[in-house]
C-alpha positions in Angstrom: 0.0 0.0 0.0 1.3 3.4 -0.9 1.4 6.0 1.9 -0.6 9.1 1.2 1.4 12.3 1.6 0.2 13.9 4.9 -0.7 17.2 3.2 -3.2 15.4 1.0 -5.3 14.4 4.1 -8.9 15.6 3.5 -8.8 17.9 6.6 -5.6 19.6 5.5 -6.9 20.1 2.0 -10.2 21.5 3.4 -8.2 23.7 5.8 -6.4 25.3 2.9 -9.7 25.9 1.0 -11.2 27.5 4.1 -8.2 29.6 4.9 -7.6 30.8 1.3 -11.1 31.0 -0.1 -13.8 31.2 2.5 -11.6 32.7 5.3 -13.5 30.7 7.8 -10.7 30.6 10.4 -12.9 29.0 13.0 -13.5 26.1 10.7 -9.8 26.0 9.9 -9.1 25.5 13.6 -11.7 22.7 13.9 -10.4 20.9 10.8 -6.8 20.9 11.8 -7.5 20.1 15.5 -9.4 17.0 14.5 -6.6 16.0 12.1 -3.9 16.7 14.7 -5.7 14.6 17.3 -5.7 11.8 14.8 -1.9 11.9 14.0 -0.2 13.4 17.1 -2.5 14.2 20.0 0.2 14.0 22.6 2.6 16.5 20.9 1.8 20.2 21.1 5.1 20.8 19.2 3.7 19.7 15.8 3.4 21.6 12.6 -0.4 21.3 12.6 -0.5 23.1 15.9 1.4 26.0 14.3 -1.4 26.3 11.7 -4.1 25.9 14.3 -2.6 28.8 16.2 -2.4 30.8 12.9 -6.1 30.2 12.2 -7.0 31.1 15.8 -5.0 34.4 15.5 -6.8 35.3 12.3 -10.1 34.6 13.9 -9.3 36.8 16.9 -7.9 39.6 14.8 -11.0 39.8 12.6 -13.1 40.0 15.8 -11.0 42.8 17.1 -9.5 40.8 20.0 -5.9 42.2 19.5 -4.6 40.6 22.7 -5.7 37.1 21.7 -4.6 37.7 18.1 -1.1 38.8 19.0 -0.6 36.0 21.6 -1.7 33.3 19.2 0.2 34.7 16.2 3.4 34.8 18.3 2.7 31.2 19.3 2.2 30.3 15.6 5.3 32.0 14.4 7.4 30.3 17.2 5.9 26.9 16.4 6.4 27.4 12.7 10.1 27.9 13.4 10.4 25.1 15.9 8.8 22.5 13.7 10.9 23.2 10.6 11.6 21.1 8.6 8.2 19.4 8.1 6.5 17.6 5.2 3.6 20.1 5.6 5.9 23.0 4.8 7.2 21.2 1.7 3.9 21.8 -0.1 3.4 25.5 0.8 5.5 28.6 0.4 6.9 28.5 3.9 9.0 31.7 3.5 5.9 33.7 2.3 3.8 32.3 5.2 6.5 33.5 7.7 6.6 36.9 6.0 2.8 37.2 6.1 2.5 36.0 9.7 5.3 38.4 10.8 3.7 41.3 8.8 0.3 40.4 10.4 1.6 40.5 13.9 3.2 43.8 13.3 -0.1 45.2 12.0 -1.9 43.8 15.1 0.6 45.4 17.4 -0.1 48.7 15.7 -3.9 48.1 16.1 -4.5 48.0 12.4 -7.8 46.5 11.0 -7.9 42.9 10.0 -6.1 42.0 6.7 -6.4 38.5 5.4 -3.7 36.7 3.4 -3.4 33.4 1.7 -1.2 30.4 2.2 0.6 29.9 -1.2 0.7 26.3 -2.4 3.8 25.1 -4.2 2.6 21.5 -4.8 0.5 21.2 -8.0 -1.3 18.1 -6.9 -2.3 19.7 -3.6 -3.4 22.8 -5.4 -5.6 20.7 -7.7 -7.2 19.0 -4.7 -7.9 22.4 -3.1 -9.3 23.8 -6.3 -11.6 20.8 -6.7 -13.5 21.7 -3.5 -16.6 23.8 -4.3 -16.7 27.1 -2.5 -19.8 28.2 -0.7 -22.0 30.6 -2.8 -21.8 33.3 -0.2 -19.9 34.2 3.0 -21.8 35.7 5.8 -19.2 38.0 7.5 -21.2 38.3 10.7 -21.4 34.5 11.0 -17.7 34.0 10.2 -16.7 36.7 12.7 -18.8 35.4 15.6 -19.1 31.7 14.7 -18.0 30.4 18.1 -20.9 32.3 19.7 -23.6 31.6 17.1 -23.2 27.8 17.1 -24.8 25.3 19.5 -22.5 25.5 22.5 -24.5 23.3 24.9 -22.0 20.4 24.8 -19.1 22.8 25.4 -20.9 24.5 28.3 -21.8 21.0 29.7 -18.1 19.9 29.5 -17.0 23.2 31.1 -19.3 22.6 34.1 -18.1 19.0 34.4 -14.5 20.1 34.5 -15.3 22.9 37.0 -17.0 20.3 39.3 -14.1 17.9 39.0 -11.6 20.6 40.0 -13.8 21.6 43.0 -14.0 18.0 44.1 -10.2 17.7 44.0 -9.8 20.6 46.5 
């Protein structure tokens, strides 16, 4: 059996589509977190976590949460450096990504408004896979900006209460 290149995983391909075309950074985070938990859940020092932080930063920045945006972008940049070399970085323009991330954090520090950028792909096969995914017909900016608050959060709130109770019982 031939091993599939890790960057051709459906979640990674969909992440690139969401990041570059729909700019749904919340969905980017969800896609990569699921994939990361599949391949390396015990390691926070993994290239996918660098891209998860990147997506989180872009989501915070668009929402105007500069503190969260700067903190997560710094974490992303640090992790991008720490996890080099990586097979994930072989299919994207890593140097441009680092330039864009560094430029973005500088804009954030100056309190500039949100500016999206794309992750340039340098692997033709990966580009074809991304291009084959149909884009949604419209993007609701309000929904994309506040997605974490507009979705059903009942399971998250239930888990948060369970963890709070567990911590209280340990005291």
